[in-house]
N, C-alpha and C positions, 0 to 999 in steps of 0.2 A: 530873018531866015527861019524857015520851019524846022522844027525838031531841034532847035537850039537849046540854050541854057534854060532850065526850069526856074520860074520865079514863084514867090508866094503871094504876090499881089497885095502886099501890105498886111497880110494876116500873120499873126504870131503862132507859135506852136504851144502857147499856154493853154491849159485845159480850162481854167477858170478865168473868165473875163471880168467877173465882179468879185468883190471881196467876200470872204466867208461870213455867213450870218452868225452872229454871236448871241443874239437874244430875240425873243418873240414877245410882242406886247399885245395884250387883249384889251380891246376897248368896245364898249357898247354905246350906241347912240339911240336915244328915245325919240319918239315922233316930234317932240317940241325942241329937239336939238340938245337936250341935256346929255352930257357925256359921263360915262361910268368907266373908270379904269379898274380892270379886274386883276392886273398883275403883269409881271414880266417873267418869262421862263427861258431856260437854256436850250430846250429842244422843241421842235414843232409838235412832237408826240405829246409832251407834257402839256403844252398849250391846248391841244385838241381835247385832251382828257379833262382839263379844267373847263373848257367850253361845254362839254357834255354834262357837267355837273351844275352849270348855271341854270337856275330856275326862273329867272326874270323873263317876262314876256313883253310883247309890243315894242320891240327894239331890233336893231341890226347889230350883230356882234361880229367884229372883225379881228383878225390876227395880222399884225404888221411886223415887219422886220425893223431893226434899228435904222435901216436906210429908208424907211417910210414906204416900203413896198407891201401891198396887200397879198397875203398868201392864202387866206381863207376868209370867207364871208358867209354869214348865215342870217336869215331874217326869221324872226319869231313873232 
């Protein structure tokens, strides 16, 4: 019947569908596959400031969440 009861079609009213990110990990990977761990930070802003201070070149620097999601990547 048209105009009947409204449904949510399986969607919930939660605002956050994933868990809150608690840490950000900075990793650099050189051309030969060598990995460099630059540290773990509480906020994305702290991690980006640390990336800005890294002077290494010829590598890809990535910031990951503890859930292994890439949130930032830079090639130097």
